[in-house]
C-alpha positions as CSV (number, residue, x, y, z in Angstrom):
1,X,-25.8,8.0,83.6
2,X,-22.7,10.0,84.7
3,X,-20.1,12.3,83.1
4,X,-16.7,13.6,84.2
5,X,-14.0,15.6,82.6
6,X,-10.3,15.8,83.6
7,X,-8.2,18.2,81.6
8,X,-8.3,16.6,78.2
9,X,-10.0,13.4,79.1
10,X,-13.8,13.0,79.3
11,X,-15.7,10.1,80.7
12,X,-19.4,9.2,80.1
13,X,-21.1,6.3,81.9
14,X,-24.4,4.8,80.8
15,X,-25.9,1.3,80.6
16,X,-22.8,-0.4,82.0
17,X,-20.6,1.2,79.3
18,X,-17.8,3.6,80.3
19,X,-16.8,5.8,77.3
20,X,-13.4,7.4,77.8
21,X,-12.9,10.2,75.3
22,X,-9.5,11.8,74.6
23,X,-10.5,15.4,74.3
24,X,-7.8,17.7,72.9
25,X,-9.2,18.2,69.4
26,X,-7.0,21.2,68.7
27,X,-3.9,18.9,69.1
28,X,-5.6,15.9,67.3
29,X,-5.9,14.4,70.9
30,X,-2.1,14.0,71.3
31,X,-1.4,13.5,75.0
32,X,1.1,15.1,77.2
33,X,3.0,13.0,79.8
34,X,0.6,14.4,82.4
35,X,-2.4,13.3,80.4
36,X,-1.0,9.9,79.8
37,X,-0.7,9.5,83.6
38,X,-4.3,10.6,84.0
39,X,-5.4,8.2,81.4
40,X,-3.7,5.4,83.3
41,X,-5.6,6.4,86.4
42,X,-8.9,6.5,84.4
43,X,-8.3,3.0,83.1
44,X,-7.7,1.8,86.7
45,X,-10.9,3.4,87.8
46,X,-12.8,1.5,85.1
47,X,-11.1,-1.7,86.1
48,X,-12.1,-1.2,89.7
49,X,-15.7,0.0,89.1
50,X,-18.1,-3.0,89.1
51,X,-20.8,-0.9,87.3
52,X,-18.5,-0.5,84.3
53,X,-19.1,-3.7,82.3
54,X,-17.4,-2.5,79.1
55,X,-15.1,0.3,78.2
56,X,-15.0,2.3,74.9
57,X,-12.0,4.4,74.1
58,X,-12.4,7.1,71.4
59,X,-11.3,10.6,70.4
60,X,-13.0,13.9,70.3
61,X,-13.3,15.6,66.9
62,X,-11.7,14.5,63.6
63,X,-8.9,12.4,65.2
64,X,-8.5,9.5,67.6
65,X,-5.0,10.2,69.0
66,X,-1.9,11.5,67.3
67,X,0.4,10.0,70.0
68,X,2.5,11.9,72.4
69,X,2.7,15.7,72.7
70,X,6.0,16.8,74.3
71,X,5.9,20.3,72.9
72,X,4.9,22.0,76.2
73,X,6.7,19.7,78.7
74,X,10.0,21.2,79.8
75,X,10.2,18.7,82.6
76,X,10.2,15.7,80.3
77,X,12.7,17.2,77.9
78,X,15.0,17.9,80.9
79,X,14.6,14.3,82.0
80,X,15.4,13.0,78.5
81,X,18.7,14.9,78.7
82,X,19.8,13.2,81.9
83,X,20.9,10.0,80.3
84,X,19.5,6.6,79.3
85,X,18.4,5.5,82.8
86,X,16.3,8.7,83.3
87,X,15.0,8.4,79.8
88,X,13.9,4.8,80.3
89,X,12.1,5.7,83.5
90,X,10.3,8.6,81.9
91,X,9.1,6.4,79.1
92,X,7.9,3.8,81.6
93,X,5.9,6.4,83.4
94,X,4.4,7.7,80.1
95,X,3.5,4.2,78.9
96,X,1.8,3.2,82.2
97,X,-1.6,3.7,80.5
98,X,-0.8,0.9,78.1
99,X,-0.2,-1.5,81.0
100,X,-3.3,-0.3,82.8
101,X,-5.4,-0.8,79.6
102,X,-4.0,-4.3,79.2
103,X,-4.9,-5.2,82.8
104,X,-8.6,-4.2,82.5
105,X,-10.3,-7.6,82.9
106,X,-13.4,-6.4,81.0
107,X,-14.0,-6.0,77.3
108,X,-12.5,-2.9,75.8
109,X,-13.4,-1.4,72.5
110,X,-11.6,1.2,70.4
111,X,-13.7,3.5,68.2
112,X,-11.1,5.0,65.9
113,X,-12.1,8.2,64.1
114,X,-9.3,9.8,62.1
115,X,-5.6,9.5,62.8
116,X,-4.2,7.0,65.3
117,X,-0.5,7.4,65.2
118,X,2.4,6.2,67.3
119,X,1.3,5.7,70.9
120,X,-2.3,6.5,69.7
121,X,-2.2,3.7,67.3
122,X,-1.1,1.2,70.0
123,X,-3.7,2.5,72.4
124,X,-6.3,1.5,69.9
125,X,-4.7,-1.8,69.2
126,X,-4.4,-2.5,72.9
127,X,-8.2,-2.7,73.1
128,X,-9.9,-6.0,72.6
129,X,-11.9,-5.0,69.6
130,X,-11.2,-2.2,67.2
131,X,-13.9,-0.4,65.1
132,X,-12.8,2.2,62.6
133,X,-14.4,5.0,60.7
134,X,-13.7,5.2,57.0
135,X,-11.6,8.2,57.8
136,X,-9.4,6.3,60.2
137,X,-5.7,6.1,59.6
138,X,-3.2,4.0,61.5
139,X,0.6,4.5,61.6
140,X,3.4,2.9,63.6
141,X,5.3,6.1,62.8
142,X,8.1,5.5,65.3
143,X,10.8,4.6,62.8
144,X,10.3,7.8,60.9
145,X,11.1,9.7,64.1
146,X,14.2,7.5,64.8
147,X,12.3,5.8,67.6
148,X,11.6,2.2,68.6
149,X,8.0,0.9,69.0
150,X,6.3,1.7,72.3
151,X,2.9,1.6,74.0
152,X,2.9,-2.1,73.6
153,X,3.3,-2.2,69.8
154,X,6.2,-4.8,70.1
155,X,3.8,-7.2,71.8
156,X,0.6,-6.3,70.0
157,X,1.5,-6.2,66.4
158,X,2.9,-9.8,65.9
159,X,-0.1,-11.2,67.8
160,X,-2.5,-9.4,65.5
161,X,-0.9,-9.8,62.1
162,X,2.0,-12.3,62.5
163,X,5.7,-11.6,62.9
164,X,6.7,-10.9,59.3
165,X,3.8,-8.6,58.7
166,X,4.4,-6.8,62.0
167,X,8.0,-6.2,61.0
168,X,6.9,-4.8,57.6
169,X,4.4,-2.4,59.3
170,X,7.0,-1.3,61.9
171,X,10.0,-1.1,59.5
172,X,8.1,1.1,57.0
173,X,6.2,3.3,59.3
174,X,3.6,4.0,56.6
175,X,0.1,5.2,57.1
176,X,-2.6,2.5,56.7
177,X,-6.1,3.4,55.8
178,X,-9.0,1.8,57.5
179,X,-9.7,-0.8,54.8
180,X,-6.0,-1.9,54.7
181,X,-6.0,-2.1,58.5
182,X,-9.1,-4.3,58.4
183,X,-7.5,-6.5,55.7
184,X,-4.4,-7.0,57.9
185,X,-6.4,-7.9,61.0
186,X,-5.9,-4.7,63.0
187,X,-9.6,-3.7,62.7
188,X,-12.8,-5.8,63.1
189,X,-15.2,-3.5,61.2
190,X,-15.0,-0.3,59.1
191,X,-18.0,1.9,59.1
192,X,-19.1,5.3,57.6
193,X,-17.9,8.0,59.9
194,X,-21.5,9.0,60.8
195,X,-22.3,5.4,61.8
196,X,-19.2,4.6,64.0
197,X,-20.5,5.8,67.4
198,X,-23.9,4.1,67.0
199,X,-22.3,0.8,66.0
200,X,-19.8,0.8,68.8
201,X,-22.5,1.7,71.3
202,X,-24.7,-1.1,70.0
203,X,-21.8,-3.6,70.4
204,X,-20.8,-2.3,73.8
205,X,-24.3,-2.6,75.1
206,X,-24.6,-6.1,73.8
207,X,-21.4,-7.0,75.7
208,X,-22.6,-5.2,78.8
209,X,-25.7,-7.5,78.9
210,X,-23.5,-10.6,79.0
211,X,-22.4,-12.3,82.3
212,X,-19.4,-10.2,83.5
213,X,-17.6,-13.0,85.3
214,X,-17.6,-15.2,82.3
215,X,-16.4,-12.4,80.0
216,X,-13.6,-11.5,82.3
217,X,-12.3,-15.1,82.5
218,X,-12.6,-15.6,78.8
219,X,-10.6,-12.4,78.1
220,X,-8.0,-13.3,80.8
221,X,-7.5,-16.8,79.4
222,X,-7.2,-15.7,75.8
223,X,-4.7,-13.0,76.7
224,X,-2.5,-15.4,78.6
225,X,-2.8,-18.3,76.2
226,X,-0.1,-16.9,74.0
227,X,2.5,-17.9,76.6
228,X,0.8,-21.2,77.8
229,X,1.1,-24.7,76.6
230,X,-2.1,-26.7,76.0
231,X,-2.1,-28.3,79.5
232,X,-1.9,-24.8,81.1
233,X,-4.8,-23.6,79.0
234,X,-6.9,-26.6,80.1
235,X,-6.0,-25.9,83.7
236,X,-7.1,-22.3,83.4
237,X,-10.3,-23.4,81.8
238,X,-11.0,-25.9,84.7
239,X,-10.5,-23.2,87.3
240,X,-12.4,-20.6,85.3
241,X,-15.3,-23.0,84.7
242,X,-15.4,-23.9,88.4
243,X,-15.8,-20.2,89.2
244,X,-18.5,-19.7,86.6
245,X,-20.4,-22.8,87.7
246,X,-20.6,-21.5,91.3
247,X,-21.9,-18.1,90.3
248,X,-25.3,-16.6,90.5
249,X,-24.9,-15.6,86.9
250,X,-24.7,-19.2,85.8
251,X,-27.9,-20.0,87.7
252,X,-29.6,-17.0,86.1
253,X,-28.3,-18.1,82.6
254,X,-29.9,-21.6,83.1
255,X,-33.2,-20.1,84.3
256,X,-33.2,-17.7,81.3
257,X,-32.5,-20.5,78.9
258,X,-35.3,-22.6,80.3
259,X,-37.7,-19.6,80.4
260,X,-36.7,-18.5,76.9
261,X,-35.9,-15.0,78.1
262,X,-32.9,-12.7,78.2
263,X,-30.7,-13.2,81.3
264,X,-30.1,-10.4,83.8
265,X,-26.6,-10.7,85.2
266,X,-25.2,-9.2,88.3
267,X,-21.6,-10.3,88.3
268,X,-22.0,-12.4,91.4
């Protein structure tokens, strides 16, 4: 078990699960540009740490993440005033966490408690599986701030709900409650607020007990399949299966199956 804190981001590690908690409850966990950069670094650490089998992303207090907080950042406001090239570069730096999250080749879970708006909404949707408390609220609020989608929403939404529904959600910028988000396919399960953490921990530990090489290759293949033809998908599967068949985890899985016992996987 280990814990760390870094100016608004807390990390807890136990049983192969790294829980990354956004921790600015007084600002509904809205993140400054500096905190977005630190979040990207934290995601990269999870990706590189072999002991982290699964990552959970959640928020501290009654909110998940209200998006970006630019209120105290004179530097970013000054950069926005320097023209379109400077603005685009500033946005790229701020959204680096979305890319780092997408590149984690391990299962990622979002435990959404309360509001998830703008970039906070797309941080949640960028995880592989989304669990929501009954109090959760999702909003692609950008249009109501005269902004385009960011934090990967352009890519994520149509893949989760289809193109027409994605346009409707983004055009309106309305707030979706947890049940509506589940109906649309944005959320896997909706739970009472008091049961959210326990359910997500149960699911995360279940995934952490699975063979990590196989999980990583399954996730990678599914993410890439949206831009592949069928032949490319089969080629990936052949290469991935060859890797799995040569692993110690595969031998352990076969022995566990024969012995009618749980497998104990090392990622080798």
